[in-house]
N, C-alpha and C positions, 0 to 999 in steps of 0.2 A: 374273385377277379370280379371287375366292375359289372352291374348293368346298367342296362339303355333302354331312356324313355326315348320314343320317337312318335313323337306324334296320338301324343297320351293314351298307350301302353305301353305295357313294361315286355319289352323284348321275350322276359324271359320265364312272363304266364302261359297260361294255356287264359287259355281269349273262351267267354262265354257271357254273352251278351245279358245281361238284363233289362226289359224295358222299366225296370224301378230310376228312371232320372232324369234330370233338364236342362236346362243352361240354366247356365247360374248370372246372376243376376250381370248387368255390364256393370263395369269396370270396376267391381272385386274383385282381390287378387290369393292369390292362394299362398296361404303365411299359416297353416294352424295345419299339424297333422294325428292325426285322435286315432290311438289304439282301443282293439273292442276286445273281447274275447265272446264267442257263440259255439255254443256245444248243441247241439238235433240230433234223439230227444236230450234235453242235459242230462252231463256228465257222459253222453254218448260217444263217441267218431265213429270217419267216416263208412255212414250209415245215408247221407248221397241228401240229408233233411237238408241242410245249407244250402245247397245247391238247387235245389226242387221250392225253398222258401226267397231264392232269389233272385228263379224267375215264375213266380205264380203256377210254381206249379207243385204245390207242399195238402201232398192229400191228407183233409183233416183227421179220416173216419180209420188213420195207417197207426196214431198213439195215438192214448188219450188227451198228453200234452197240450197238439199239434193242433186243439181243436180252441182255444188257449187265442192261438196266432190266424184264422180262417177273417181271411180276408185282407188281411195286412200286405201292406204295401212299402216290400222293404228292402237294401242294397245298402252296396260296399263296394272303392273301390278294387280291393284285391280280400282272397280272403289265404292263409297264408295256416297249410291241415299242420298234424300230426309230427310224418315225415315229413314237413318243410319245401314237401312241393307246394306250388302258391299257384292262381288262375285270380283274372282280375276279368272283373262283369261286369264296367262303370268308370267307361272313357275319365282319364284324367279330369281333360275340364272340363267334362262337366257331371252336373250337382245328385252327387250320389244321396242315396236319400237312408242316411247313416244315426242321425245321430240327433232329432226327431227336435224333445225341446229343451236346450239344451242355451250358453250362453256360456263364450272366451272375455273372459279380462272388459268386460264389459259391454260386449257387443252378443246380440241375440240371433238364432239362426244359423250354427256352427252348418252347418251344412254346403250355406251358400260361400263360405274362405276354406273352408277342412275341407281333407284327404282323410277316408277312414281304409283303415287294414281292420278287421276283423283275423285274430288268432283262437285257432281251431278252437278249444279248452273248454275253461272254466274255471269259477272263482275259485275254488276248493284241492286245484287240480296242478302241478305243478305242469308251467306250456315246457316242450322240451327246447334240446337246443341248438336240435337244427330250426327250431321254429328264431327265436333269436339273433340268428346265425341271419338265415333270407330278410327276418326283418331289418336288419340295422345292413343289409345292401340293397332293402329296397328302400330304404330311406333314401340314405348313404344318394343313391341315385333319383329318388324327389327332388335332393336337396343340388344336384346340381341340373337338373334342368326347369326346377322353378324358382331359382336365389331368390323370390320373396320368401323362406321360409325360411325363416329365421333358424338356427341350430334351436335350440330350448323353447321354442314351440310344438313338443313335442309332450301331449298330455289322453288321460284312461276315461275313456270313453264316464264314466264316473264323476271326470273333474268338473266334465262342460255340464253334466246331472245330476249333483249330489245328490240324496233322497231317492231320485230317479230309478240313478244304474248305478252296477256295483264292478262290473269289468271293465278294468283284464283283470282285477280282484288282490285281493293283498297277494297272496301269493306271486302275481309277477315281478317279475329282479328290473328295476328301474337302471340297480347298477351296473349288472352284466349289461343290460344296452349299451349305458353312456361308455361302458368300458370297450367294446364291440364301435363304435360307433365312434371312440379316440383313434383309433388306428386307423 
């Protein structure tokens, strides 16, 4: 069953508003999807750390790693958890703060023209089958809602920030995603 986007929101996602967004620059169209991987603390799942980070509520004293994130203001449009549940933090029509210093096909500032989708995971841990299925359904909905996104314009964070970022990692199965998108 296809997913639906209405007024910048994926109807099938839980909505948790992040304060970490702003307006996209006038005249820019959305034409890129960036796939990320995240876990907080690293390689631990279901802790609530992602939601806390994206809503500026992460307690830096709760885990030693969190100290490195103190004061960081980041977000993504969507997070797909290990069990396949989806949370939306930023309206697709707004600029989420997911890519950081980045460049795609000679254009810098990928946050301006991209949609960021985080998968709960880590570089050296395989993502779940349901995450790939949900990611494909989300991307198909984005293609329908934003026809300015060309079908090959799906990249990893590592592709737009090489040397700085490694996610979604070497275990991310791009072929599996491509197969699901072709159905």
